[in-house]
PDB file of N, CA, C and O in Angstrom, chain B, residues numbered from 101:
ATOM      1  N   MET B 101      36.623  -5.449  30.779  1.00  0.00           N
ATOM      2  CA  MET B 101      36.690  -5.310  32.268  1.00  0.00           C
ATOM      3  C   MET B 101      36.468  -6.608  32.873  1.00  0.00           C
ATOM      4  O   MET B 101      37.029  -6.882  33.934  1.00  0.00           O
ATOM      5  N   LEU B 102      35.652  -7.483  32.260  1.00  0.00           N
ATOM      6  CA  LEU B 102      35.466  -8.879  32.871  1.00  0.00           C
ATOM      7  C   LEU B 102      36.823  -9.649  32.712  1.00  0.00           C
ATOM      8  O   LEU B 102      37.238 -10.369  33.620  1.00  0.00           O
ATOM      9  N   LEU B 103      37.477  -9.485  31.576  1.00  0.00           N
ATOM     10  CA  LEU B 103      38.698 -10.169  31.457  1.00  0.00           C
ATOM     11  C   LEU B 103      39.743  -9.812  32.450  1.00  0.00           C
ATOM     12  O   LEU B 103      40.595 -10.632  32.794  1.00  0.00           O
ATOM     13  N   GLY B 104      39.689  -8.541  32.940  1.00  0.00           N
ATOM     14  CA  GLY B 104      40.520  -8.073  33.980  1.00  0.00           C
ATOM     15  C   GLY B 104      40.286  -8.790  35.246  1.00  0.00           C
ATOM     16  O   GLY B 104      41.210  -9.095  35.999  1.00  0.00           O
ATOM     17  N   VAL B 105      38.922  -9.087  35.503  1.00  0.00           N
ATOM     18  CA  VAL B 105      38.578  -9.740  36.743  1.00  0.00           C
ATOM     19  C   VAL B 105      38.933 -11.262  36.642  1.00  0.00           C
ATOM     20  O   VAL B 105      39.482 -11.817  37.594  1.00  0.00           O
ATOM     21  N   VAL B 106      38.644 -11.889  35.579  1.00  0.00           N
ATOM     22  CA  VAL B 106      38.798 -13.277  35.413  1.00  0.00           C
ATOM     23  C   VAL B 106      40.154 -13.710  35.161  1.00  0.00           C
ATOM     24  O   VAL B 106      40.508 -14.838  35.507  1.00  0.00           O
ATOM     25  N   GLY B 107      41.015 -12.829  34.532  1.00  0.00           N
ATOM     26  CA  GLY B 107      42.465 -12.991  34.368  1.00  0.00           C
ATOM     27  C   GLY B 107      42.756 -13.896  33.102  1.00  0.00           C
ATOM     28  O   GLY B 107      41.919 -13.975  32.202  1.00  0.00           O
ATOM     29  N   ALA B 108      43.851 -14.514  33.057  1.00  0.00           N
ATOM     30  CA  ALA B 108      44.355 -15.231  31.899  1.00  0.00           C
ATOM     31  C   ALA B 108      43.332 -16.479  31.497  1.00  0.00           C
ATOM     32  O   ALA B 108      43.268 -16.869  30.331  1.00  0.00           O
ATOM     33  N   ALA B 109      42.583 -17.039  32.497  1.00  0.00           N
ATOM     34  CA  ALA B 109      41.743 -18.025  32.107  1.00  0.00           C
ATOM     35  C   ALA B 109      40.592 -17.547  31.158  1.00  0.00           C
ATOM     36  O   ALA B 109      39.964 -18.373  30.494  1.00  0.00           O
ATOM     37  N   GLY B 110      40.343 -16.319  31.105  1.00  0.00           N
ATOM     38  CA  GLY B 110      39.357 -15.753  30.202  1.00  0.00           C
ATOM     39  C   GLY B 110      39.776 -15.720  28.726  1.00  0.00           C
ATOM     40  O   GLY B 110      38.986 -15.416  27.832  1.00  0.00           O
ATOM     41  N   HIS B 111      41.012 -16.036  28.526  1.00  0.00           N
ATOM     42  CA  HIS B 111      41.505 -15.986  27.129  1.00  0.00           C
ATOM     43  C   HIS B 111      41.630 -17.523  26.547  1.00  0.00           C
ATOM     44  O   HIS B 111      42.112 -17.768  25.441  1.00  0.00           O
ATOM     45  N   VAL B 112      41.182 -18.409  27.350  1.00  0.00           N
ATOM     46  CA  VAL B 112      41.257 -19.854  26.973  1.00  0.00           C
ATOM     47  C   VAL B 112      39.989 -20.175  26.065  1.00  0.00           C
ATOM     48  O   VAL B 112      38.837 -19.944  26.431  1.00  0.00           O
ATOM     49  N   ARG B 113      40.336 -20.737  24.831  1.00  0.00           N
ATOM     50  CA  ARG B 113      39.239 -21.106  23.878  1.00  0.00           C
ATOM     51  C   ARG B 113      38.271 -22.163  24.418  1.00  0.00           C
ATOM     52  O   ARG B 113      38.652 -22.973  25.263  1.00  0.00           O
ATOM     53  N   GLY B 114      37.006 -22.161  23.929  1.00  0.00           N
ATOM     54  CA  GLY B 114      36.064 -23.102  24.323  1.00  0.00           C
ATOM     55  C   GLY B 114      36.522 -24.473  23.972  1.00  0.00           C
ATOM     56  O   GLY B 114      37.225 -24.671  22.981  1.00  0.00           O
ATOM     57  N   GLY B 115      36.109 -25.479  24.821  1.00  0.00           N
ATOM     58  CA  GLY B 115      36.472 -26.889  24.483  1.00  0.00           C
ATOM     59  C   GLY B 115      37.848 -27.187  25.115  1.00  0.00           C
ATOM     60  O   GLY B 115      38.199 -28.362  25.227  1.00  0.00           O
ATOM     61  N   SER B 116      38.628 -26.202  25.524  1.00  0.00           N
ATOM     62  CA  SER B 116      39.933 -26.403  26.124  1.00  0.00           C
ATOM     63  C   SER B 116      39.721 -26.560  27.628  1.00  0.00           C
ATOM     64  O   SER B 116      38.797 -25.974  28.193  1.00  0.00           O
ATOM     65  N   PRO B 117      40.587 -27.359  28.278  1.00  0.00           N
ATOM     66  CA  PRO B 117      40.671 -27.447  29.738  1.00  0.00           C
ATOM     67  C   PRO B 117      40.855 -26.084  30.297  1.00  0.00           C
ATOM     68  O   PRO B 117      41.716 -25.320  29.860  1.00  0.00           O
ATOM     69  N   GLY B 118      40.017 -25.770  31.299  1.00  0.00           N
ATOM     70  CA  GLY B 118      40.032 -24.522  32.008  1.00  0.00           C
ATOM     71  C   GLY B 118      39.392 -23.325  31.311  1.00  0.00           C
ATOM     72  O   GLY B 118      39.610 -22.174  31.691  1.00  0.00           O
ATOM     73  N   ALA B 119      38.646 -23.601  30.346  1.00  0.00           N
ATOM     74  CA  ALA B 119      37.892 -22.693  29.714  1.00  0.00           C
ATOM     75  C   ALA B 119      36.718 -22.055  30.595  1.00  0.00           C
ATOM     76  O   ALA B 119      35.884 -22.800  31.109  1.00  0.00           O
ATOM     77  N   ILE B 120      36.664 -20.722  30.758  1.00  0.00           N
ATOM     78  CA  ILE B 120      35.549 -20.096  31.599  1.00  0.00           C
ATOM     79  C   ILE B 120      34.401 -19.812  30.763  1.00  0.00           C
ATOM     80  O   ILE B 120      34.542 -19.278  29.662  1.00  0.00           O
ATOM     81  N   LEU B 121      33.243 -20.150  31.242  1.00  0.00           N
ATOM     82  CA  LEU B 121      31.992 -19.905  30.478  1.00  0.00           C
ATOM     83  C   LEU B 121      31.901 -20.544  29.166  1.00  0.00           C
ATOM     84  O   LEU B 121      31.394 -19.997  28.187  1.00  0.00           O
ATOM     85  N   ARG B 122      32.452 -21.818  29.176  1.00  0.00           N
ATOM     86  CA  ARG B 122      32.510 -22.607  27.874  1.00  0.00           C
ATOM     87  C   ARG B 122      33.187 -21.823  26.778  1.00  0.00           C
ATOM     88  O   ARG B 122      32.846 -21.979  25.606  1.00  0.00           O
ATOM     89  N   GLY B 123      34.147 -20.977  27.137  1.00  0.00           N
ATOM     90  CA  GLY B 123      34.833 -20.239  26.067  1.00  0.00           C
ATOM     91  C   GLY B 123      34.130 -19.089  25.486  1.00  0.00           C
ATOM     92  O   GLY B 123      34.659 -18.454  24.574  1.00  0.00           O
ATOM     93  N   GLU B 124      32.916 -18.760  25.972  1.00  0.00           N
ATOM     94  CA  GLU B 124      32.197 -17.686  25.331  1.00  0.00           C
ATOM     95  C   GLU B 124      32.785 -16.263  25.641  1.00  0.00           C
ATOM     96  O   GLU B 124      32.585 -15.316  24.880  1.00  0.00           O
ATOM     97  N   LEU B 125      33.525 -16.157  26.805  1.00  0.00           N
ATOM     98  CA  LEU B 125      34.140 -14.850  27.079  1.00  0.00           C
ATOM     99  C   LEU B 125      35.332 -14.684  26.099  1.00  0.00           C
ATOM    100  O   LEU B 125      35.600 -13.556  25.685  1.00  0.00           O
ATOM    101  N   GLU B 126      36.017 -15.703  25.733  1.00  0.00           N
ATOM    102  CA  GLU B 126      37.222 -15.567  24.840  1.00  0.00           C
ATOM    103  C   GLU B 126      36.617 -15.180  23.433  1.00  0.00           C
ATOM    104  O   GLU B 126      37.084 -14.270  22.747  1.00  0.00           O
ATOM    105  N   ALA B 127      35.503 -15.976  23.057  1.00  0.00           N
ATOM    106  CA  ALA B 127      34.941 -15.680  21.677  1.00  0.00           C
ATOM    107  C   ALA B 127      34.394 -14.302  21.546  1.00  0.00           C
ATOM    108  O   ALA B 127      34.485 -13.682  20.486  1.00  0.00           O
ATOM    109  N   ALA B 128      33.812 -13.804  22.638  1.00  0.00           N
ATOM    110  CA  ALA B 128      33.293 -12.397  22.627  1.00  0.00           C
ATOM    111  C   ALA B 128      34.435 -11.430  22.527  1.00  0.00           C
ATOM    112  O   ALA B 128      34.314 -10.423  21.829  1.00  0.00           O
ATOM    113  N   GLY B 129      35.467 -11.667  23.146  1.00  0.00           N
ATOM    114  CA  GLY B 129      36.639 -10.763  23.074  1.00  0.00           C
ATOM    115  C   GLY B 129      37.249 -10.708  21.659  1.00  0.00           C
ATOM    116  O   GLY B 129      37.661  -9.658  21.167  1.00  0.00           O
ATOM    117  N   ARG B 130      37.281 -11.928  21.021  1.00  0.00           N
ATOM    118  CA  ARG B 130      37.845 -12.035  19.662  1.00  0.00           C
ATOM    119  C   ARG B 130      36.829 -11.249  18.600  1.00  0.00           C
ATOM    120  O   ARG B 130      37.252 -10.580  17.657  1.00  0.00           O
ATOM    121  N   SER B 131      35.632 -11.410  18.862  1.00  0.00           N
ATOM    122  CA  SER B 131      34.677 -10.869  17.894  1.00  0.00           C
ATOM    123  C   SER B 131      34.322  -9.416  18.210  1.00  0.00           C
ATOM    124  O   SER B 131      33.491  -8.863  17.491  1.00  0.00           O
ATOM    125  N   ALA B 132      34.850  -8.790  19.168  1.00  0.00           N
ATOM    126  CA  ALA B 132      34.502  -7.422  19.478  1.00  0.00           C
ATOM    127  C   ALA B 132      35.193  -6.475  18.479  1.00  0.00           C
ATOM    128  O   ALA B 132      36.337  -6.609  18.044  1.00  0.00           O
ATOM    129  N   GLN B 133      34.326  -5.504  18.188  1.00  0.00           N
ATOM    130  CA  GLN B 133      34.786  -4.515  17.194  1.00  0.00           C
ATOM    131  C   GLN B 133      35.818  -3.568  17.839  1.00  0.00           C
ATOM    132  O   GLN B 133      35.583  -3.110  18.958  1.00  0.00           O
ATOM    133  N   ILE B 134      36.911  -3.267  17.203  1.00  0.00           N
ATOM    134  CA  ILE B 134      37.884  -2.335  17.770  1.00  0.00           C
ATOM    135  C   ILE B 134      37.943  -1.130  16.780  1.00  0.00           C
ATOM    136  O   ILE B 134      38.223  -1.305  15.594  1.00  0.00           O
ATOM    137  N   ASN B 135      37.702  -0.039  17.247  1.00  0.00           N
ATOM    138  CA  ASN B 135      37.779   1.173  16.405  1.00  0.00           C
ATOM    139  C   ASN B 135      38.905   2.108  16.836  1.00  0.00           C
ATOM    140  O   ASN B 135      38.844   2.659  17.935  1.00  0.00           O
ATOM    141  N   THR B 136      39.900   2.300  16.034  1.00  0.00           N
ATOM    142  CA  THR B 136      40.980   3.184  16.278  1.00  0.00           C
ATOM    143  C   THR B 136      40.999   4.405  15.306  1.00  0.00           C
ATOM    144  O   THR B 136      40.571   4.298  14.157  1.00  0.00           O
ATOM    145  N   PHE B 137      41.469   5.476  15.762  1.00  0.00           N
ATOM    146  CA  PHE B 137      41.522   6.606  14.935  1.00  0.00           C
ATOM    147  C   PHE B 137      42.987   7.119  15.035  1.00  0.00           C
ATOM    148  O   PHE B 137      43.737   6.799  15.957  1.00  0.00           O
ATOM    149  N   GLY B 138      43.325   7.930  14.025  1.00  0.00           N
ATOM    150  CA  GLY B 138      44.657   8.601  14.093  1.00  0.00           C
ATOM    151  C   GLY B 138      44.599   9.806  15.045  1.00  0.00           C
ATOM    152  O   GLY B 138      43.535  10.192  15.527  1.00  0.00           O
ATOM    153  N   GLY B 139      45.741  10.363  15.288  1.00  0.00           N
ATOM    154  CA  GLY B 139      45.845  11.450  16.231  1.00  0.00           C
ATOM    155  C   GLY B 139      45.127  12.655  15.807  1.00  0.00           C
ATOM    156  O   GLY B 139      45.054  12.960  14.617  1.00  0.00           O
ATOM    157  N   GLY B 140      44.534  13.427  16.848  1.00  0.00           N
ATOM    158  CA  GLY B 140      43.930  14.638  16.473  1.00  0.00           C
ATOM    159  C   GLY B 140      42.503  14.574  16.133  1.00  0.00           C
ATOM    160  O   GLY B 140      41.917  15.570  15.711  1.00  0.00           O
ATOM    161  N   VAL B 141      41.900  13.406  16.304  1.00  0.00           N
ATOM    162  CA  VAL B 141      40.555  13.171  15.867  1.00  0.00           C
ATOM    163  C   VAL B 141      39.528  13.536  16.902  1.00  0.00           C
ATOM    164  O   VAL B 141      38.361  13.713  16.551  1.00  0.00           O
ATOM    165  N   ASN B 142      39.921  13.669  18.248  1.00  0.00           N
ATOM    166  CA  ASN B 142      38.973  13.877  19.253  1.00  0.00           C
ATOM    167  C   ASN B 142      38.017  15.095  18.987  1.00  0.00           C
ATOM    168  O   ASN B 142      36.802  14.988  19.155  1.00  0.00           O
ATOM    169  N   GLU B 143      38.591  16.212  18.581  1.00  0.00           N
ATOM    170  CA  GLU B 143      37.796  17.352  18.273  1.00  0.00           C
ATOM    171  C   GLU B 143      36.792  17.114  17.119  1.00  0.00           C
ATOM    172  O   GLU B 143      35.673  17.626  17.136  1.00  0.00           O
ATOM    173  N   ILE B 144      37.235  16.310  16.107  1.00  0.00           N
ATOM    174  CA  ILE B 144      36.316  16.043  15.005  1.00  0.00           C
ATOM    175  C   ILE B 144      35.142  15.125  15.567  1.00  0.00           C
ATOM    176  O   ILE B 144      33.967  15.356  15.281  1.00  0.00           O
ATOM    177  N   GLN B 145      35.519  14.108  16.356  1.00  0.00           N
ATOM    178  CA  GLN B 145      34.454  13.191  16.973  1.00  0.00           C
ATOM    179  C   GLN B 145      33.562  14.019  17.785  1.00  0.00           C
ATOM    180  O   GLN B 145      32.364  13.779  17.633  1.00  0.00           O
ATOM    181  N   ARG B 146      33.883  14.952  18.625  1.00  0.00           N
ATOM    182  CA  ARG B 146      33.101  15.756  19.443  1.00  0.00           C
ATOM    183  C   ARG B 146      32.156  16.572  18.612  1.00  0.00           C
ATOM    184  O   ARG B 146      30.968  16.702  18.911  1.00  0.00           O
ATOM    185  N   GLU B 147      32.752  17.153  17.492  1.00  0.00           N
ATOM    186  CA  GLU B 147      31.880  17.941  16.626  1.00  0.00           C
ATOM    187  C   GLU B 147      30.784  17.134  15.918  1.00  0.00           C
ATOM    188  O   GLU B 147      29.651  17.586  15.754  1.00  0.00           O
ATOM    189  N   ILE B 148      31.173  15.913  15.505  1.00  0.00           N
ATOM    190  CA  ILE B 148      30.171  15.035  14.883  1.00  0.00           C
ATOM    191  C   ILE B 148      29.043  14.644  15.819  1.00  0.00           C
ATOM    192  O   ILE B 148      27.872  14.601  15.441  1.00  0.00           O
ATOM    193  N   ILE B 149      29.447  14.353  17.087  1.00  0.00           N
ATOM    194  CA  ILE B 149      28.420  14.047  18.043  1.00  0.00           C
ATOM    195  C   ILE B 149      27.580  15.194  18.434  1.00  0.00           C
ATOM    196  O   ILE B 149      26.383  15.014  18.659  1.00  0.00           O
ATOM    197  N   ALA B 150      28.126  16.372  18.532  1.00  0.00           N
ATOM    198  CA  ALA B 150      27.300  17.619  18.731  1.00  0.00           C
ATOM    199  C   ALA B 150      26.372  17.893  17.629  1.00  0.00           C
ATOM    200  O   ALA B 150      25.193  18.190  17.823  1.00  0.00           O
ATOM    201  N   TRP B 151      26.937  17.786  16.416  1.00  0.00           N
ATOM    202  CA  TRP B 151      26.091  18.094  15.235  1.00  0.00           C
ATOM    203  C   TRP B 151      25.026  17.042  14.907  1.00  0.00           C
ATOM    204  O   TRP B 151      23.863  17.406  14.730  1.00  0.00           O
ATOM    205  N   MET B 152      25.380  15.734  14.818  1.00  0.00           N
ATOM    206  CA  MET B 152      24.442  14.680  14.479  1.00  0.00           C
ATOM    207  C   MET B 152      23.650  14.185  15.653  1.00  0.00           C
ATOM    208  O   MET B 152      22.436  14.004  15.568  1.00  0.00           O
ATOM    209  N   GLY B 153      24.347  13.963  16.768  1.00  0.00           N
ATOM    210  CA  GLY B 153      23.556  13.371  17.904  1.00  0.00           C
ATOM    211  C   GLY B 153      22.838  14.477  18.751  1.00  0.00           C
ATOM    212  O   GLY B 153      21.745  14.239  19.265  1.00  0.00           O
ATOM    213  N   LEU B 154      23.409  15.587  18.881  1.00  0.00           N
ATOM    214  CA  LEU B 154      22.639  16.618  19.705  1.00  0.00           C
ATOM    215  C   LEU B 154      21.879  17.655  18.898  1.00  0.00           C
ATOM    216  O   LEU B 154      21.103  18.440  19.445  1.00  0.00           O
ATOM    217  N   GLY B 155      22.107  17.651  17.608  1.00  0.00           N
ATOM    218  CA  GLY B 155      21.440  18.628  16.706  1.00  0.00           C
ATOM    219  C   GLY B 155      21.885  20.019  16.819  1.00  0.00           C
ATOM    220  O   GLY B 155      21.146  20.940  16.471  1.00  0.00           O
ATOM    221  N   MET B 156      23.131  20.225  17.318  1.00  0.00           N
ATOM    222  CA  MET B 156      23.796  21.508  17.401  1.00  0.00           C
ATOM    223  C   MET B 156      24.301  21.902  16.093  1.00  0.00           C
ATOM    224  O   MET B 156      24.461  21.074  15.196  1.00  0.00           O
ATOM    225  N   SER B 157      24.579  23.243  15.947  1.00  0.00           N
ATOM    226  CA  SER B 157      25.132  23.720  14.607  1.00  0.00           C
ATOM    227  C   SER B 157      26.656  23.320  14.571  1.00  0.00           C
ATOM    228  O   SER B 157      27.352  23.158  15.573  1.00  0.00           O
ATOM    229  N   ARG B 158      27.060  23.188  13.290  1.00  0.00           N
ATOM    230  CA  ARG B 158      28.491  22.744  13.058  1.00  0.00           C
ATOM    231  C   ARG B 158      29.415  23.994  13.511  1.00  0.00           C
ATOM    232  O   ARG B 158      29.081  25.175  13.414  1.00  0.00           O
ATOM    233  N   GLY B 159      30.545  23.546  13.985  1.00  0.00           N
ATOM    234  CA  GLY B 159      31.548  24.532  14.322  1.00  0.00           C
ATOM    235  C   GLY B 159      32.281  25.200  13.152  1.00  0.00           C
ATOM    236  O   GLY B 159      32.392  24.618  12.073  1.00  0.00           O
ATOM    237  N   LYS B 160      32.753  26.359  13.360  1.00  0.00           N
ATOM    238  CA  LYS B 160      33.556  27.050  12.146  1.00  0.00           C
ATOM    239  C   LYS B 160      34.807  26.541  12.246  1.00  0.00           C
ATOM    240  O   LYS B 160      35.255  26.192  13.338  1.00  0.00           O
ATOM    241  N   ARG B 161      35.556  26.437  11.027  1.00  0.00           N
ATOM    242  CA  ARG B 161      36.875  25.924  10.978  1.00  0.00           C
ATOM    243  C   ARG B 161      37.737  27.088  10.456  1.00  0.00           C
ATOM    244  O   ARG B 161      38.949  26.939  10.305  1.00  0.00           O
TER     245      ARG B 161
END
């Protein structure tokens, strides 16, 4: 979200002219973990959260 506010300057590496926050914003964006799942996984994720996180019983399949 912050990159959306800062704009293209937020993607400039540290040490480069025009780097915002000494390039820390760009470095944080590169090191951020990206999790992607295949299609149809929403229901499985909800079931895991309900089961493990909320202590609810597992759904029947």
